[in-house]
N, C-alpha and C positions, 0 to 999 in steps of 0.2 A: 323932413316928417317931423312934425311937434311930437312930442311926450304925452301921452294919455293920463288919465284919470285911472291907477292901476286897479282900483275897488269896482272899475266900470268896464277895464278891460276884456272881462270872458265875454260879456253883453256884448260889448260893438266887434268882438271876433267872432262871433255866432255862425256866422255866415261862412267861415272859411271849409275849404272844402277838400283841403290837401296841407298837411300840417309838416314840419320837419322840422325834428329835436335835434341837435349839435352834440354831442357828447363826445369828444377827441378824449378817449381814456381806457381803460385795461380791465382788465377781469373785475374786481372789486369794485371798482366803480359804478361800472356798466349795472352789476348785477340791484345796486343801491337806487339805481336810475327807473328800475320797472315798476314801482309801486307807483312814481309819476308818470310814468305813461300809461299806466290802466286808468287814472284819473283823468287823462287827457282824452283816452280813448270814451269813457265815461261821459265825460262834459261835451265832446264832438262828435256826437253819435254819427255824425252822417261824412265825417270828416276819415280820408286815409290817412292812416300815420305813417310816416318815413324816419327812420334816425342812420344819422353818420356816425361811425365811430371806428375805433381801432378794429384789425382782424381779428381779434379773441373776443373783443366784445360783442362784433358783428355774431359772433358764433353763438353767442349768448341770447343776444336777439333775434335769433331765426327759433328758440325754443319759446319766446313771450308772445302767446296767441293774440294780445292785444297791438303786435307792430305788423304793417303791412309788408316793410320792404323795409332791410337792411341794409344800407353802406357800407361799404370798408373803406377805411385810406387808411395807407401806412405812415406809422412815424416816426419809425426807425430812423434817422438821418442818413446813416448807412445803406438801406433798402427802396427809399423812395425817392422817385424820379420829378423832377417837374412837369414831367410831357403826363404820368398818370394823372397828379395832382389836377393839370389843367383838364383833362380829359374827365376826373369826377367833377368838377366845377360845371364844366361844360352843361352834364347829364341832368346834375343837380337843376339848372337855372331851365333847361326843358321841361322842367314839371312842374313851374310856376306855379311854385308854393304861395296861399296865403297866407300864414303864419308860420313862425318858428319860435321856437322858444331855445337858449341857450342857458343852461344851470350851472356851469362850470366858470364862465363868466374870463377863463383867461385868455391870451392876444389869439391863438392861431384860433382858437373857435367864434371870439368876437367877430373875427375878418372873415371866417367862413361863412358866418351867419349874417352878415352884409352881404357878402357878394353871393349869398344864395336869390336875392332877389324879394325874398318874402315882402309883402305887403307891408305885415305888422311882425314888430320884433320886440322881442323880451329876453332879457337876459340879469341872471342874478350878480349881485357887485360882489362876486369873492376874489374873482384876480386884481391885477395890477390895475392903477387909476391913472390912465391918459385925459389928457385934452380930446382928445378922436374917440373917445369910446360914446360919445352922444352921437357925435356923428354918422356911424355906422348901426350902434343898435338905439334907437330913442326914449326906450323904456327898461328902466334897472331896479329890479327891486332888491331893496336892501340886504345886506347880509344876514343870513338867519341865525340865530344863539348854535354855538360851537357846542354846547350841553346837548343838545339832539341828535339822537344819532342820524346816518348821513341820507337814509333814504328819505326820514322825518323833514329833512332839512327842504329837501329837494321837493319833499308834496306840500311843504309851508310857501314856496316860492310861487307854487300855482292859488293858494290859497290868499296871497298877496295879492292875485290878480282877479279878484272874486269868482274863484273856483270851487263849489263845494266838493268836501273831501267825505268819505266814505272809508271804513278801515283799510289800513294797507295790506295790500296783496301783493305776492309774485307769482303764482303760480303760473310755475316753468312747466312746460310738456315735452318729458323725452323723448324723441319717437323711438317707435316699437322696433325697428334695428339694432340700436345702440342698447336698449334695454335688453334685447335677447343675446347680444353679444357679451354683457356685464356676466350675463348668468351664466354663460360657459367658461368664463374667465375666472369670476370671484365668487369664494365659496360666501355663502349668506351669513352675515352674522359677525364678519371678517370686520378686525380695526384698520381705518385706510392712517396712512403715515403721508404726509408732504413735508420734508423734511427742509426743503428750499424756500427763499424769498427773494425777490425780486431785486433786494438789499442784502450782501452778506451778514449786517450789523444787525438786521432781522430775525438772525436764524440763530438758534440752540445749537452747542456744539454738538458734532457726529455722535464724539462717544458717549455724551450723556445721552442721547437715544440709546447706543446700545446697551449703555446697564441701566435704563429703565426697562428694556424689555428682559435682559436677565430677571431682573427683581420681577418684573411682571409673571414670568414664565415659572418662576419659585413658588408662586402661591396660586397660578391658573393656567398650568401648563398646555391648555388644550385649546388656548386665546390663537387664532391664526390673525397675521396681520398682514397685508399688501401695502406697496409704497408705491410713489407715482415721481414726476419730476416734470420739468417744462422744457422746450427745446434748446433751453441754451445749452451750450458744452459743458460750462461750471457746473449747472445742478446736474446734469445726468453724471458727471463725473465724479459728484458730489454722494450722488446716488451709488455709483459703484463703490467706491469707496467704502458705505455705510455697508453695502449686503456682505462686503469681503468680510469687513471686520464680524458681523452676527456670523454669519455661515450657519445656519439654519435654516432645513427646510418652513419651518412656520413663516418663516420674512418671504413674501411673494413679491417679486419686481415686476410690476406691469410692463407693458409694451411700451415704448418710446411712441412719441407722434399721436398719443392720443388726440380725438376730438374731443372738443365741452362735452356735447351730448355723450358721448362713452365714460367719460370721467364722471357726469353725472348718474349713468346707468351704477358703476361704480359705486360709489356714495350711496346710492339709494338701495343698494344690500347691505350695507355696512352699518353697524352697532355704534360708531364712532369717530369722528376724525380727530386727530393729535396733528399740530401744527403749528408756523411760525404767523406770524402778521403776513399774510400772503390772500390773493383770491379765491384759494379755493375753501379757508375759511370759511368766506359769503357764501360760494356756490354750497357747501354744505350746509350752513343756516337755512336758506330758501328752501331746503330738500329736505326739511324738516330732520335733518341728522345731527347728532349733539355734538357739540365741537369741545376741546380743551385746546388752547392755545398760547404758546408765548408772547407777550407785548413789553415794550419797551413804555416806560412812563414820560412820551415824550410830545409836547405838542400838545396837541387835542384828540390826543390816542383815545379816549373816552368815547368821542365822536362814531369810532370803527367797531368797537366792542361789539360782537352779536349781542343783543337782546333777550334775554328769559333764562327761564328755571334750566333749561339745558343745554347751557352753555358755560364754560367755566374759564374766565381767565386771567391766566396767573401772570400777575404783571411784576416789573422788576422796575425799581428807583432809580429814574436816569436824569442827570442834570446836564449833560453833554447836548449840545445845538445838533452840529454834523455827523461830529464822530462819537461813538462810547469807547474809550481806549484808557485802560486804567495803566501803571506802572507797569511793563513787562506788558501789557498787550499789544495787540495789532490793528491794523487799518480793516482787515476781515474778520474779527471776529469782536462780539458783544462781550464783556468782561460781564456787564450788569444781569444778560442774561445765562450767563457762565451760572451765577450761583443759583440761579433756580435749582435745587437738587432732584438730581432720578429718581432716588430714593421715594422721595415726599410724591413725586409723578407718578410712580408704581403704583403707591396705597392709593392714589385717588381715581387710577384707574379701575384699578380690583375691587376698590368699595362703592364706588358709584357708576360703573361703567361696565365691568367684566362678567360679573356674574349675573344668573337671569337667562333667561331667554331670547334668544338673538333676537333682532328688530326685523 
């Protein structure tokens, strides 16, 4: 298959009746994909839109009305099996997709896009360059500016394909059952804490969170906090340690194994979300919940900062590449983030988010 003129890509592929988007990523990446999915649905109004993603990404996609079907692919090497991957590949090929988009360009997603059998295929050139890339996907959009927010980079890939854009939208819909569940668990106007990240070096120290709560309650004793953790044992143990160190009924630990829809219901009842660089920050952002985040200034971190006046990122200068270890530090503690003062954070919370009428 020969590459096409990208500007004419949309016009040439408009007859497509079934579209696949390959997005082998986790929570934050999938959230940033949603505005591009709305644009695909709007520009191909007669096509069914399918997306294949990691299990947590598929949960997000089921909250996006623009997605007709979300397919789940386990990415963890310890959990996935060749048989399950083969079954998924067979199921995707039976769908007989006309058009496939790949916004990540990483190796696994590139191969899966090609194996989908879609007649027209296009990808974003952000992964590694291989001589076989164009054999698998004929059409490649040049890498978009890293100065753009990630969801805008995805949208600009579509613009390069001749697709017209409207203002970005997320419009996730939390189901009624999850919203009712959250109403029975979380007090209206609480502050949500998500103290963990997939990578320990993105986390603010536990003792800083505890000191922050002590300082906040000195100024705003009536504020309630709820905290959640992911499914990993390390994250749950860290949350238990945090709860024990605070030992105050104004800090409520949410049940384990929350679904993404339930977590979204929780966030909708909160006036503020506080946490490190993780997918939950982005979920709060798209639900119009103000956020306060702790971010290392590494690589292209600006592209992941939630935009808008309701989102404040406290960033820490960091010159490390993979590890953030100063003398006396350890491989699971970011000493640059530890320099963010809990008293300063408490002051910001009380001044900007603590007082007034709950959301």
